[in-house]
N, C-alpha and C positions, 0 to 999 in steps of 0.2 A: 319546323314545328308542324302542328298536324293541321289538316285541312277543317276541323271542327272549328278549330279555334279561328281560323284565317273567316270562316263560313258566317261567326258571330260577329267577329267582328263588322262586316260588313256592312251588317245591318244594323250597326250601332245608330241612332237617330242622331247623332253631331255631325256624320258625314255631309250628311243633307246639304249643310253648311257651306260646304263649297260649292252651291251653287246659287249664292244669293251675292247680293251685291256689297263689298263694303261698305256704304254707307248704309244700306239694313243692319248689317250687322253692330256698327257705331251707333246705331239708334234702338240696341236691344236692350232691354230691363237691366242688363250686367251692365254695359258699357255708357249706358245713359249715366251710371253711379260716378265713375269718373269726372265728368262734369261740376261736381262738389267736391273732388279730392284733391287733396295739393300732389301731384303730382302732373309731370309731364303728357300732354294727350295724346294718342294715338294716331297718328298721320293714315289720311285713310290708302295710301300709297303703300304701306307696310302692309296692309290688308289684300291688297290687291296683288302684289307682288308671293304674300303667301300663297293664296291662291292660283299663283300660275308654279311655283314651285310644286306644290301639291299635286298640278294637272299633268306637268313635265315630270314628275318622278311618279308618279302612276303609270305613264305609258311607259316608261322605263322598265321597269317594274313589271308590269302584266307580260313583256318578250319572255321573262323568265329566266334571266343573268344578269351577274353583278354589273352590266356594263361599263365601255370602256372609261379611261379619262374625257374624254371626247363627247361622251354622249353625257358625262357628269356637267360639261363645263358650262354651260349655259345654266342647269341649276346653281352648281355654286356662285356664278357671277350675280345670281337672284339673292342669293343667301349672303353674299358679303354685301350686297347693298344693305339688308335688311337689317343687319347689325350695323354698319357704317349709322347709316340712319338714328336707328337707334341711341346709340354712346355717342353721338352728337346733341340730338334731343337734349339727354340726359345731362352732358354738358352745359349746356346752354341754360337749362332750367335749374340745377342743383351745381354747377361749377367743374370747373374741370376735375378737382381731385376725386370726383365720383367715379372717373371714369378712367383714372391713372392706374396702368399695367403696374404690376409687382415687382420688385426690382429683377427678382431672377427669371424673367421671361425666357434668356434666351439657354437659363442654365434648365428651365423646366423643356422644353421644344429639345433639346438633347438626348433629356430623359425620357422622350417621350408620354409624356405627361398627359392626359385629356381628360379627366376623371376629376372635377371638381365639386366637395362634398363642403355646402357652405354650414355650419352651426351660428346660429343668429342665438345669443342669451344675454339676459339682463338677472342678475341677481340670483342664479340658479345654484349655487353652490351646492346645494344637498343632490342636485343630480350630474351636472355637468360631470365631472368624470367618468360616470357610468357611459354617458351618451360619446364622450370623446375614446373611452376605452375601447365600446363595441365594436366605432369604424376605423381603429386602429389595427384591431387583431383579426380583420374579415378572413376568412379561408375562401380557396379554389378563386380570388379574382390577383391581379398582380398587381397588389400595393402600391410598385414601381410605377405604376402608371397614375397615382391617386394622387391628387391635394387636397389637403382639407384645412379649409380655411375659416377659424373662429375668430366670429363678430364679436365683440363686447359690446354692449349698449348699455356702456358707464354703470358696470357694475359695483358694489361697495360693499359685497360681503367674500371677495377674496375670489370670487369666480377667475380673475385673470391669473391668482396665483397658482390654483389649482390645473388651469391649463397647459402653464409650465410646468409643473409638477409630474402633470401625467405623461407628459411627453418625455419628460427625461426618465420616467419609471418606465415606459411599457418600449420595448426594442421596435421598430417597424418600418417596413420601406420607406410609407406613406409619408409625405410630405407637413406637415404643418405650418401655415404664415398667421399670425395673429395681428388682429388690427384691431383698434376701435373706432365704433362711431358714435361723437358725441348725441347727434340729433338724437332726441329724444324718439322712443316710437321701434315696437319689435319692426314694423314694416320699413323702417327706415334702415334697420342694419341687415335686414335681409337684402333690402333694393343693394346698399353698401358692397355687400359681399357679393352677390349676383352679376352686377356692373363691374366691379374691380377682375373679375372673376373673366367676363366676358371679355373685358378689355385686353387680359392678358391672354388670352386664347387665340384672338386676331392679331397682337401685337408679335406672338411667336408663330402666327400663318404670313409675316410678313418678313419676319426674320429666313424662314425656309421656305415659302412661295409653297407650304401646304394647306392648300384652301378648302380640299376636303375634308380638314379637319374642322369645320363648321356643319358638316353634316353629322362625323362620326364621335367627334367631343363630346360631353354631353357634363350639363351641372343638376346640381342636386342642391336641396336644401331642407334644416332639419332643426326644429326646437331644441332648445337645450335641456330639457325633460326627459327625452325618448330614447329608451335605448334597441339595437337592430340581432336580430338573430343572424347568426357570424356566418350565412350565406348571403344575406340581403343584398348586397355590392353585387357579388356574383349574377347571382337570380337575375338584377336589372339589367344589368351592362349584360348580360348574355341577351336578351332578349331584343336589347338594340341591336346588336352585333347579326343576329338571325334575321330582324326583322325591320326591313331599311325605311319600310313606310309607318313604323309608329315612332311618335315624335313626345310620348311624355309617359310613365310611368309611376305608378303611387302606388307604394307596398302597403300588403295587410296588414291594418293595422287593430291592436285589441289594446285595452288597460291593461297596466301592468296586475295581473294575479297576486302576487305579494301585495301591493300596496292599498288592493283594493280588500285583500285580507283586515286589513285593520279597521276597518268598520265594522270588527265583530268583536264581540266582548270576549271569548274563548280563547284568540289570536295572540301566540307569544310570539312576538318577531325576534330575530334571533341576529346578535352582533356577532358577524361573519369575521371580523378582526381580533374579535377575542375570541372566536373558538379559535384561531389559527394561532394564536397567544396561548393558548390552553393546548395544541395539538404539540408544539415543541415541548412536550413532556414526555410524549412518547414517542417511537420507530412507526413510522408510515408504512403500510401496505406498500410495494411496489406495485404496479400497474403500468400496461403499456398502452391503455386505452388514453386518448387525449381528456382531462377533467377542465379545460378552461373554458369550453361552451357547451353547449346544449347536447353536442355528441356524448358528452359522458352521462347524461340521463337516459338517452338513448340506447348508450351501449351494453348499460345496466338500470333494466324500464325494471318501473314500481312493480310490475308484476312475478319478477324475479329476485324479490328480495325478500328474507326471512328471520328472523331469530332464531339463534340456535346456541341455547344457553347464554354464555357472558358473551357471544359472537352475534356478526351479522354477516349470514353468506347471500351474496350477491350474483345471481347468473348472468352472464356474460350473452348477449343477445348469440354468441358463434357457439352457445350451450356448455361452455367454459365457466368453472365456478373459481370464486376468490372469497376467502373466510377472512373477517376483518373484525378482529378486537374490538369490544367495547370498552376500551380503558381510559375513558377520560367523562371529563362528567362537565356539562355546562349550566352556566348560571345559576339556569330555570332547573338544574336535575337531571335533566335527561340525558341519556348516559349516547357515549358516539364514536365509532374508530374512522381514522383518519385513514386516507387513501392517499399516494402521488405519483402523478405521471414521469414519464423522460424529462419533461420541462418545467419540473419542482414547480407543476400547478396542482392544490391539495382540492380535497372530496371529504366531507362528511358525514358519516353513513350513521344515522339515528336508531336509535331502538325502535322507534315507530315506523319504520321505513322511508323518512325522509332521508335524501341523498344530496344535500348540499356542496353545490360547485362554488368554489371561493372567489375565483375570478372572473368568474363568466355573471357578462352583466346582463346578459337573460335569464330571468329567471326559468322560465316556464310553466308545466304545470303543476312542479309536484309537489309545492308548498299547499295550492289549492285542495289537491288531491288526500293529500295528512292529513291536512285539517280537518276536512270530512269524515274520512274514517278512523280520527282518533277522537270524534265527537267535538271538535271546537267550534262546532256551530250549532248553536241550541234549536230547540223544535221549536222555539217564537222567534226565528229568523229564518226561518222557510224563505220567506218572499223576498228578503232582504238578501238571501244566498244567490235567488233568481236575478236581482236586479244586478248587484256588483260582479257575480263569479258565472251563473249559466250563462247568461245570455250570451258571454262571449265565447263560452268555450261553445257553446250553438252555432256562431257565425264560424267558427276556426273548424269546429269538426263537421261542418254541413260543407265546407267548401274542399276541406283537405282528405274527407273520408266518404263525405256523402254521394258526390257525383254532380252535386251542384257545379258548374264552370264559372268559375272567375269571369271569364271571357262575355260573361250575360250584363256585365255592372261596365257603365259608361262613368270611370269618379269625378268628382269632383278631385281636387289635388290639394290637401292638407299639409302642414310643412311636419310630414314625417317621411323624409326624403322623396320629395316629390322630386323626379328626375325627367332633368326635360335635353333634349339634344340644343346644342348652343345655339342655331340658328334660329331656332323656336321657342326660345326662349325670348329672342329679340324680339320677337313680335308685338311684346306687349310690356315683358319685363316685369320686373315683382311689383307688383300694385298696394297702393294705398287706395281704398274706395271709403267713399264715406255714404252716412245717409243725414236728412234734418235730425235735428237734435243727440244725435249720437259723435262725440267726440273721439271715439276708439271702434274702428270696426273689426271685425274677424276677417274682414273681407282684405287686408294686409297680407295674408298669406292664402288665405284660402279659393282664391277667384284666378287663379294664374290661369290651372288647367281650364277653367273655363273659357277665358281669354282664346287659348287655343283652340279651342272647339269652336269659338264661334264663327272659325275661318272655314273648321273641317278636320283640322289636324286630329289624326287617334291618338288618344289617350286614352291608356289600359288600365286594367290593375294587377297588380303582380300576385304571382303564387301564394296561395298561402301557407305553403308549405316553409317558407321562410318570410317569417314576422316581422312587424316592430310592435311596440311594447311600452306606449304610454303612462304617464303619472296619472292620478286618477284626480288632480284639480279640477279640471273640467265635468267629471261624474258627478264631484261632489256639490259643484254647483249645481251642476241642472236639479241633482236630488234635494238639495235645501230650497231650489226655487219654487221646485216642484211644493216641496213643505208648505211654504209660504202663498201658494196659490201665485206663484209668479213664473206664468206657462213660458219662460224663456232659456235657453240653453246658452247657442247662440243666437239666432233670432226665435221669433215664435216657432215654437215646435209644431204648430197644427198646421202654419202657413205652407205656400210652396216653395218649392224650393229655393230659389234666391233668397226671399228673404229670410226662409229658415237658416242658411246657410251666410248672411250678413247682418250680424245682430251687434250687440257689445262684448267688445273683450278686454277684460281687467288682469292681470299678472296677480297672481294673491297666494303667492308662496309664502308669505310671511303669516299670512292666516289660514293656512293649510290645517294644523293643527286643530285649533278652534271648531272650525269646520265639521273635521274629521270626528270629532268627542261628542259636537251637538247631531250627525247622524248617525250616530253609535246607540245614542237614546232615542231614537223614532219608534217606537211601538212598529209591530211588523202586520197591522191592519194600513197602516200607510204606504208599506210596500206592495200589497195583495191590491190595495184597489187602485192607490195612484202612479207609485215609480214604476215598478214592471210594466203593468200595462203600456204604460206612456213611453217609455224605453223601447220594450218590443217591439213597435207600431213602429217605430223609426226605421228602423234597417228593413223590417219587411216591407212598407209600401215601397223604399228606394228599389230594391231586389224585386220586387215587383213589378215598379216600374218601367225598370228597365228592361224585365223579362218581354211583358207583354206588347212594349215598344219596337222590338225583334221579332216578337209572335205575329203582330198583323203584316208583317212583309208576305208580299205574295210568293212566299217560298215553301211549298209541303213538304221538305225534308227538314227542313229549319224548326218548322213545327211540330215533327215529329219531336224533336231532338228534346224542343223544351219540354213537351209534356212527357215525354219519359228522363229529361233527369229532372224538372224539376216540380212540375205541376202533380204531375203523378203522384210522387213520393212525398207532396204537400197535403194533396186535399183527399187522396185515393183516386183510384178510378171509375167508380159509380161517382161521388161528389164534383168527380173535376167534369165529366161528361154533361151534369147538372147546371152547372157554371159556365160551362162554355156553350150550353146555352141559354142559359140566361143572362151572364155579361159580357162574355168574349164571344158574341155571337156575328156571324159575316157581315151584319151590316159595323155594328159600332165599331169592328176592326177597318174597315172598309174607312167609316170615316175618319179616322183615323191615320191612315197611314199617309196621306197627303200631306200632313200638318205640318207648318216649322216647327224650328225645334222646340221654342218657349210654350207655346201653345200646346205641342205634340205631349210636354213632359207633362202638362197639367192635365191635361185628358187622359194619359196614362195611370196618369193617379188618382184620379178618381174612379178608374176602371179597380184598380187596386185596393182602392180603401172599399167598394164593392164586394171586393171580393173576402175581404176580412170581415167584413162585417155579415158577409153572409155565412162564413167557414170557419169561422173563429176556435171553436171548439176541434176542429181539424187538425187547423193552424197549431194549437197548443196539442195535440196529439202527434205533431212531428215535431215540434220542439221536444218534446216529453222521449222520445225514440233515438232524438242525434243525442240530445246531451246523456242519456241512461248509453246509450252507445260508445259514447267516447269514454267515462265512466267505466264501464266494462272494458275496452280495450286496456286500460290502464291499470286494471285488476282491484280497484272499489269492490269490496264484497257487495251486494245488491243490498245485504240487510243496511248495510250502513247509510244507503242512499233512496232506497224507495219511496220514506216520508216525504221525501222531496216535492215529488209529484201528487202530492194527494191533494185532491181538487181544483190539478191544473185545467182539466179542460171545461170546470166553471167560474175560472176566473171570469175577470169583467175586462169586458171589448170598450179598450178604451175610448174606440172611435162614434161610440153610442150616445157619449156623455159629450158636452162644451165644455171648456178647461175656458178658463179666463181669460181675457185679451190686456196684454201687458205689454206696453212700452219699455223694451229693452232699459232705457235709460232710466226709466222712474225705480227698477230692481236697486239701482247703484246711486239715488239720490237724498236718499233721508239720512236722519242723524242715523245709524245704523252702522255706518261704515265710515273710514279716514281714507280720504283718496290722494294719492300724490297725483293733480292730474297733467303735471307735466311728463311725466314717468309712465302714466297707466298704471299704475301699481297701488293696491290694496294695502294699506301698510296698518291697517286696525281693525276690528270690528268688536263693538260693545254687542256685551251678552244680552240673546233677546231669544227668547223660546220662540219656537213656529209656535201659529197659533190654530193652524188646523190639525194639529195632533194632538 
């Protein structure tokens, strides 16, 4: 890995926690929440041993070689003790079944399985097949090393049957283990899956005495409504293999753009299975390009597709062209042609330049680009587009092509295939955090990475080149709460990091359609004045906070790198010079530099807010340049998108006005929702117009 990456990682503020005492970590704002939670507490010895592992391992890695078995002996012994202590505590708290190894541990050891991917789900029938399929069909990774553990949390909608059907349908070297966890709550399912997987890895070590597996093996957790670019697992595993000092990685996450398009009146979703049935009436055009993942859209990019009479011409990135007759008609009247790859995967080339990949779980940009250039977005939906689509294109392109390094970010780790080394996951395990007045908290899935960070483990953001796409239920909930003056997403969107990341979470698949219909009818001035300003501040504040923490380091070369890669592109050279003098001056940085993690992040976020307050027009220019560059790169004619940026620099700066502070629980305690409290699931929503729109 390149030295710039390591230099940035070295200055992540979480690494300073290696110097604090275990008791200080246990007294932190995060771990104090465990005292009100139905989960076993972390023993101080776990944190002390973890810090010793980190110190010994860092000294070994500093030598510049891989180290011998003897070198790793003391480290492995400590890691083994951490896992043994964790499994014993779980068994005492939850019962022996919580840490029961899977039956085929011996077979898994012989097969060399060392990557466990846990899918926790409850009533995810609309999404679970795509999630599982996206993992079964990962490329550039040896799936013979992968175990997928599907943990059902008492689904009643046939999700369990879909799991079995998908496994039977898709040939894969990955092993799939299905279990049901009867204790309600997503956190329960995730804990059950991770604890049993950890116990299995431990049993594998007992069988073959390969205890270094505790360092090299990894566990990851995903929700059942998220799909993955076909190289995500490869990218995560490669990072672990190349960087022994990294203990946790979170994939780059965006919302599923084809799902976000449902918010728009003119979007016409396609039933891909219906298209496949129609395609049976024609002879597909045979191509050698893989059409079962986003390589198909990369190989036949949007820029190289054009209409040629009754056919579409698709130019391959290698310069060759294929002609696809438009001899099929979709139910909505659009004409399309059919391609087929050597494995039988189909793609549908539409007359409007949309290329639909039938088997690809990840949809990518294509639908959003085609919808825009074919006037599927109304002029009165400009700011809705920025809220639902432009925001995520901005983040993805800023890291993919804009030069902003992912290494700046010390991420929280959500359940989007967060991956940890086996030993590291055992430091605290999958958490169920609680807060007064909240029965169900997003801390069930959001905080494991923060527990690792509390002792100084290195947790990093994965590459934006291999991303995850999650469904839009959380986005819909956030937008609707804004419309109802309930400034609640997970927690308070304006609060500091921990409160923002530990609010009330309820499963809302059953009411998703009603929420989306309501949002489709919101007027665009609401998105202009409320939803987009609030939403775009959220990642800007987080990104700048992380960058400022690194910028405060006494490292002139690093400061120059951050200025070149982030600050000057975002603000412009002259404007940044002024901001440097007014906000990021030497006194402010010197005050920030020695602070412990929590106050350091808080103070850095205050400085980030000052930058946003002072230079919002420049930030919006940067946003517009980044999104326009993405659209240009994908061949969207400027005339079809230029109007999107009208007035962008004059948009409302959300930080200049206070939002109402609302207890997250209050959002869900009225008569508007019918909630199954035991399962944490909204089962019905009564009709109610948002009063503020």
